[in-house]
C-alpha positions in Angstrom: 8.7 -23.1 70.4 8.0 -25.0 67.2 10.4 -27.4 65.4 10.5 -27.8 61.6 12.3 -30.7 60.1 13.3 -30.8 56.4 14.6 -34.2 55.1 16.3 -33.0 52.0 18.2 -34.9 49.2 21.5 -34.6 51.0 20.9 -32.9 54.4 18.4 -33.0 57.2 17.8 -29.5 58.6 16.0 -28.9 61.9 15.1 -25.4 63.0 13.4 -23.9 66.0 10.9 -21.1 65.5 9.5 -19.0 68.3 5.9 -17.7 68.6 6.8 -14.6 66.6 7.9 -16.7 63.7 11.6 -16.0 64.2 14.2 -18.7 63.6 16.1 -19.0 66.9 18.3 -22.1 66.4 19.1 -24.6 63.7 21.1 -27.7 63.1 21.8 -29.9 60.1 23.3 -33.3 59.3 24.3 -34.9 56.0 23.9 -38.3 54.5 25.1 -39.9 51.3 23.4 -40.8 48.0 23.7 -44.3 46.6 24.0 -44.5 42.8 24.1 -48.2 41.8 23.5 -47.6 38.1 23.1 -44.7 35.7 19.8 -43.0 36.3 19.3 -44.7 39.7 19.3 -42.8 43.0 18.8 -44.4 46.4 19.3 -43.7 50.1 19.4 -45.7 53.3 16.4 -44.8 55.6 18.7 -45.6 58.6 20.9 -42.7 57.5 17.9 -40.4 57.4 17.0 -41.3 60.9 20.6 -41.0 62.2 20.8 -37.5 60.7 17.4 -36.5 62.1 18.1 -37.8 65.6 21.5 -36.1 65.7 20.1 -32.8 64.4 17.2 -32.6 66.8 19.2 -33.7 69.8 21.7 -30.9 69.1 18.9 -28.4 68.4 16.9 -29.0 71.6 20.1 -28.9 73.6 20.8 -25.4 72.3 17.4 -23.9 73.3 17.0 -21.8 76.4 14.9 -24.4 78.2 16.8 -27.3 76.6 13.8 -28.4 74.6 11.1 -28.3 77.3 9.5 -25.3 75.5 8.7 -27.2 72.3 5.0 -27.3 71.6 4.9 -29.0 68.2 6.9 -30.6 65.3 6.2 -30.2 61.6 7.7 -32.4 58.9 8.9 -31.6 55.4 10.9 -33.7 53.0 12.0 -34.7 49.5 8.9 -35.9 47.6 8.1 -39.0 45.5 10.4 -41.4 47.2 9.5 -45.1 47.8 10.3 -46.4 51.3 9.1 -50.0 51.5 8.5 -51.3 55.0 7.5 -54.8 56.2 4.7 -55.5 58.7 7.0 -54.6 61.6 8.0 -51.3 60.1 11.5 -52.4 59.0 12.8 -51.1 55.7 13.1 -53.9 53.1 15.5 -52.1 50.8 17.1 -48.7 50.2 14.6 -46.0 49.4 14.2 -45.1 45.7 14.4 -41.3 45.4 12.6 -38.6 43.5 15.4 -38.1 41.0 15.5 -41.9 40.1 14.6 -42.5 36.5 14.4 -46.3 36.3 10.5 -46.5 36.3 10.1 -44.6 32.9 8.8 -47.8 31.1 6.4 -48.5 33.9 5.0 -44.9 33.8 4.3 -45.4 30.1 2.4 -48.6 30.8 0.5 -46.9 33.7 -0.6 -44.2 31.3 -1.8 -46.8 28.8 -3.6 -48.8 31.5 -5.4 -45.6 32.6 -6.8 -45.2 29.1 -4.3 -42.6 27.9 -2.9 -39.3 29.2 -6.2 -37.4 29.2 -7.9 -40.1 31.3 -5.0 -40.2 33.7 -5.2 -36.4 34.1 -8.9 -36.7 34.8 -8.2 -39.1 37.7 -5.2 -37.3 39.2 -4.5 -34.0 37.4 -0.9 -35.2 36.8 0.9 -37.3 34.3 2.8 -40.3 35.8 6.3 -38.9 35.8 9.3 -41.3 36.2 10.2 -39.7 39.5 6.7 -40.3 41.0 6.1 -43.0 43.6 3.4 -44.8 41.5 5.8 -45.9 38.8 8.3 -47.0 41.4 5.7 -49.2 43.1 5.1 -51.0 39.7 8.8 -51.3 39.1 9.3 -52.8 42.5 6.5 -55.3 42.0 7.9 -56.4 38.7 11.6 -56.5 39.5 11.8 -57.5 43.1 8.7 -59.6 43.6 9.9 -61.4 46.7 10.5 -58.1 48.6 7.3 -56.6 47.3 5.4 -59.6 48.6 6.7 -58.8 52.1 5.8 -55.1 51.8 3.1 -53.9 54.2 3.6 -50.1 53.8 4.9 -47.6 51.3 5.9 -44.2 52.6 7.4 -41.1 51.3 10.7 -40.1 53.0 9.5 -37.6 55.5 6.7 -40.0 56.5 9.2 -42.6 57.4 10.5 -40.1 60.0 6.9 -39.7 61.2 6.6 -43.4 61.6 9.8 -43.5 63.7 8.6 -40.6 65.8 5.0 -41.6 66.4 4.3 -45.1 65.0 1.7 -43.6 62.6 1.5 -44.4 58.9 0.4 -41.1 57.5 1.2 -38.5 55.0 -0.1 -35.1 54.0 -2.1 -34.2 51.0 0.7 -32.2 49.3 3.2 -35.1 49.5 0.5 -37.6 48.5 -0.1 -35.4 45.4 3.4 -36.3 44.2 2.9 -40.0 44.2 0.8 -39.9 41.0 -1.9 -42.0 42.7 -3.8 -39.1 44.4 -6.9 -37.4 43.2 -5.6 -33.9 43.7 -8.9 -32.1 42.9 -10.8 -34.1 45.6 -7.8 -34.4 48.0 -8.1 -38.2 48.4 -6.4 -41.3 47.0 -7.6 -42.2 43.5 -9.4 -45.6 44.1 -10.1 -45.7 40.4 -6.4 -45.6 39.4 -5.4 -47.9 42.3 -7.9 -50.5 41.1 -6.7 -50.3 37.5 -3.1 -50.8 38.6 -4.0 -53.5 41.1 -2.3 -51.6 44.0 -3.7 -52.5 47.3 -5.0 -49.3 49.1 -3.7 -50.7 52.4 -0.1 -50.2 51.2 -0.6 -46.4 51.2 -0.7 -44.2 54.3 -3.6 -42.1 55.5 -3.6 -38.7 53.8 -4.4 -35.7 56.0 -4.2 -31.9 55.7 -0.8 -30.3 56.4 -2.0 -28.7 59.6 -3.6 -31.9 61.1 -2.0 -33.7 64.0 -0.8 -37.2 63.1 0.4 -38.5 66.4 2.6 -37.8 69.4 6.3 -38.5 70.0 7.0 -41.8 71.6 8.1 -41.7 75.3 11.6 -42.8 74.3 12.0 -39.8 72.0 10.5 -37.5 74.6 13.3 -38.5 77.0 16.0 -38.5 74.3 15.1 -35.1 72.9 14.1 -33.6 76.3 10.8 -32.3 75.0 7.4 -32.3 76.8 5.3 -35.5 77.1 2.9 -35.9 74.2 4.6 -33.5 71.9 2.4 -33.5 68.8 3.7 -34.1 65.3 1.8 -32.5 62.4 1.2 -33.3 58.7 3.7 -30.9 57.2 4.3 -31.1 53.5 6.3 -32.2 50.5 9.4 -29.9 50.2 8.6 -28.4 46.8 5.1 -27.3 48.0 5.8 -26.2 51.6 8.9 -24.3 50.5 6.5 -22.2 48.4 4.2 -21.8 51.4 7.1 -20.6 53.5 7.7 -17.9 50.9 4.2 -16.5 51.6 2.8 -17.9 48.3 -0.5 -19.5 49.4 -2.8 -17.7 47.0 -2.5 -16.8 43.3 -0.5 -13.8 42.1 3.1 -14.4 43.0 5.6 -17.0 41.7 8.4 -18.5 43.7 11.7 -19.6 42.2 13.5 -22.1 44.4 17.1 -22.9 43.5 18.2 -25.9 45.5 19.4 -29.3 44.3 16.5 -29.1 41.9 14.9 -25.9 40.5 11.3 -25.2 41.1 8.9 -22.6 39.7 5.7 -22.5 41.6 2.7 -20.6 42.9 -0.6 -21.0 44.8 -4.2 -21.3 43.5 -7.6 -21.0 45.1 -9.0 -23.8 43.0 -7.4 -26.9 41.5 -5.7 -25.9 38.2 -6.3 -27.7 35.0 -3.2 -29.3 33.6 -3.6 -29.6 29.8 -1.1 -32.0 28.4 0.3 -32.6 31.9 3.1 -30.2 31.4 3.2 -29.1 35.1 2.7 -30.7 38.5 -0.5 -29.9 40.3 -0.6 -30.5 44.1 -2.9 -29.9 47.0 -1.6 -26.8 48.9 -0.6 -26.8 52.5 -3.5 -24.6 53.5 -6.9 -26.4 53.4 -8.8 -25.5 50.3 -5.8 -24.3 48.4 -3.8 -25.8 45.6 -0.3 -25.5 44.1 1.1 -25.5 40.6 4.8 -26.0 39.7 7.3 -27.0 37.2 10.4 -28.8 38.4 13.9 -29.0 36.8 15.8 -32.0 38.3 19.2 -30.3 38.3 19.7 -26.7 39.4 22.1 -26.0 42.2 22.8 -29.7 41.9 24.4 -29.1 38.5 26.7 -26.4 40.1 27.6 -28.9 42.8 28.4 -31.5 40.2 30.8 -29.0 38.4 32.6 -28.3 41.7 33.0 -32.0 42.4 34.1 -32.7 38.9 36.8 -30.1 39.0 38.0 -30.8 42.6 40.5 -33.6 41.7 42.4 -31.4 39.2 42.6 -28.4 41.5 46.3 -28.7 42.2 47.1 -25.3 43.7 43.8 -23.9 45.1 40.8 -26.0 46.3 37.7 -25.7 44.2 34.9 -24.3 46.4 31.6 -22.8 45.6 33.0 -19.4 46.4 35.9 -20.0 44.0 33.5 -21.1 41.2 31.3 -18.0 41.8 34.4 -15.8 41.6 35.4 -17.4 38.3 31.9 -17.0 37.0 31.8 -13.3 37.9 34.9 -12.7 35.7 33.0 -13.9 32.6 30.6 -11.7 30.6 26.9 -12.6 30.4 26.4 -15.2 27.6 29.6 -17.0 28.4 31.1 -16.2 25.0 28.7 -18.5 23.2 28.9 -21.5 25.6 25.5 -23.0 26.4 24.6 -25.6 29.0 21.6 -27.8 29.4 21.3 -29.0 33.0 19.7 -32.4 32.3 22.2 -34.4 34.4 19.4 -36.5 35.9 17.1 -36.5 32.9 14.4 -33.8 33.0 10.9 -33.4 34.2 10.1 -29.8 33.2 10.0 -28.0 30.7 10.4 -31.4 29.0 9.4 -34.8 30.3 12.7 -36.4 29.2 14.2 -39.1 31.4 16.6 -39.9 28.5 18.1 -36.4 28.4 21.6 -35.7 29.7 23.7 -32.7 30.7 25.1 -31.0 27.6 27.5 -28.2 26.7 27.1 -26.7 23.3 29.6 -24.3 21.7 32.7 -25.3 23.6 35.9 -23.9 22.0 39.5 -23.4 23.1 38.8 -19.9 24.4 36.6 -21.3 27.2 38.0 -21.9 30.6 36.8 -22.9 34.1 35.0 -19.5 34.5 33.0 -20.1 31.3 32.0 -23.6 32.6 30.9 -22.1 35.9 28.9 -19.2 34.4 27.4 -21.3 31.6 26.1 -23.8 34.1 24.4 -21.1 36.1 23.0 -19.5 33.0 21.7 -22.9 31.7 19.9 -23.5 35.0 18.3 -20.1 35.1 17.3 -20.1 31.4 15.7 -23.5 32.0 13.7 -22.0 34.9 12.6 -19.1 32.6 11.3 -21.7 30.1 9.5 -23.5 33.0 7.8 -20.2 33.9 6.4 -19.9 30.4 5.0 -23.5 30.7 3.4 -22.6 34.1 1.9 -19.4 32.8 0.3 -21.4 30.0 -1.2 -23.6 32.7 -2.8 -20.5 34.3 -0.2 -19.6 37.0 -0.3 -15.8 37.6 3.0 -14.0 37.9 2.6 -10.5 39.3 5.7 -10.8 41.5 8.7 -13.1 41.8 10.2 -14.3 45.0 13.4 -16.4 45.2 14.6 -18.9 47.8 16.7 -22.0 48.1 20.2 -22.8 49.2 21.9 -21.4 46.1 20.3 -18.0 46.7 22.7 -17.4 49.6 25.0 -16.3 46.9 23.9 -13.0 45.4 25.2 -13.8 41.9 22.4 -16.4 41.4 19.8 -13.8 42.4 21.2 -11.0 40.2 21.5 -13.4 37.2 17.9 -14.6 37.8 16.7 -10.9 37.7 18.6 -10.4 34.5 17.4 -13.7 32.9 13.7 -12.9 33.7 14.2 -9.1 33.2 12.2 -8.3 36.3 12.7 -7.6 40.0 13.4 -10.5 42.4 12.5 -10.3 46.0 14.1 -12.4 48.8 11.9 -12.7 51.8 12.5 -13.3 55.5 13.5 -16.9 56.4 13.5 -17.9 52.8 16.9 -19.6 53.2 15.3 -22.0 55.8 12.9 -23.2 53.1 10.7 -26.2 53.8 11.8 -26.5 57.4 10.3 -23.1 58.1 7.1 -24.0 56.3 6.9 -27.2 58.4 7.3 -25.2 61.6 4.5 -22.9 60.5 2.2 -25.8 59.7 2.9 -27.1 63.2 2.1 -23.6 64.6 -1.2 -23.4 62.7 -2.1 -27.0 63.7 -1.3 -26.4 67.4 -3.3 -23.1 67.5 -0.4 -20.7 67.8 -1.7 -19.0 64.6 -5.2 -19.1 63.2 -4.1 -19.9 59.7 -1.2 -19.6 57.3 -2.1 -16.0 56.5 -1.6 -15.1 60.2 1.6 -17.2 60.5 3.1 -15.5 57.4 2.3 -12.0 58.5 5.8 -11.4 59.7 7.4 -12.5 56.4 8.8 -9.4 54.8 11.2 -8.5 52.0 14.9 -8.6 52.9 16.5 -7.8 49.6 15.4 -6.9 46.1 17.4 -7.5 42.9 16.6 -5.3 39.9 17.6 -6.4 36.4 20.6 -4.8 34.8 19.9 -3.5 31.3 22.8 -5.0 29.3 22.8 -8.5 30.8 19.0 -8.6 30.5 19.3 -7.8 26.8 21.9 -10.5 26.3 19.8 -13.2 28.0 16.7 -12.1 26.1 18.6 -12.6 22.9 20.0 -16.0 23.7 16.8 -17.4 25.3 15.3 -18.6 22.0 18.6 -20.4 21.3 18.5 -22.1 24.6 14.8 -23.1 24.1 15.6 -24.7 20.8 18.5 -26.8 21.9 16.4 -29.6 23.4 14.5 -30.3 20.2 17.8 -30.3 18.2 19.5 -32.7 20.6 16.6 -35.0 21.3 17.6 -37.6 18.7 21.1 -37.8 20.3 19.6 -38.3 23.7 17.2 -41.0 22.5 20.0 -42.8 20.6 22.3 -42.7 23.6 19.5 -44.2 25.8 19.2 -47.3 23.6 
């Protein structure tokens, strides 16, 4: 039995996967976001650990042998976060998350220090995005120097769990790729960039392949979780990458659409992709010798959650739930009677690098009601993902087939609308709803020898459902897509003025 852990933006999910690749049990626990200022996003690492401990304790207790059958643990988690630890391994401050935009000025200076964007892309294959860890480190050094002086280790979120489990300071190559400090083509830290930025290499963890063992559970956790002595913990992966792997997308050809808190368009590659202009993110893949190309929209399902939360206080007679919003959206025709939505609630990373952007409705009139708001948010998210697909294809990502996953896809309207927006069939595959946790379990299985490689581990992943586009909605979305695509350029002066 293998355990996969996914430390997400709001929830820790733990699943148990048997030797046939079937999910046999799962548990999850939530934790809060901390928003101290506009554009800031933080979390308490202690809350991550509480949620993880509670989820695994409940998970192992539900297994047939109460946890004694566990043979390995794989880790997955939200990427790009800065978790600063002192020499004893204690967090020095709240972790700064992937969707935090405060380091945008530092990212500009990093690019300049590297010799410009082309030189930075030569070193790392990626532009330094405001969400990346590299910019956060520089911000931390400049703004909280006393705490930075006490910092001995900087870890991404899932790797803080690894430290608590094993005592090891390690990450995997896919998560390291999202720091902006990693030479993705060579699968090593970029000593050249670290030297230019005066970042001590000792702050960063060892980077290993996703299927490599990084340590064993401490005796205390062995007893607490009732698992075998010496249970190994494996590298795992950053959530956006290993979620794609869990969908079966290791090599080129298919593209995965993930609609979770964020929206991701991604696929695999047999060689490290070029990234002209730095318009996509290039990462090491979870399979050794493979790479990963993606575009990430910061708000996807998260925009829909925001709408639900925004409407909840005024729901006098009937609670606003996701099911209720979906029902309202279904009652509105495709195109939302001219109402357009840009889902830039947290700024944007792709298709535009725009930390100053904000969520925007365009075309609001007295005829529009809550159903229009709900449907237009969904349409804006999906049209944005279509635009990202175009950017990824320009970067060389092949798109012979589309596979969808993510928490939002448990509702079929998202999937049908995605088929209509793209005007092509959408496949949903086995265990896709388990996302990165499933991929982490598979990485542990490959690392422990249960499967020879990811190809063998993914052999049982099949198509559960297929959604075909409907002619009239597809025609509507094809007509309004150019309108959607032109809105950002038209509104950019407003976004920049508001950010001053």
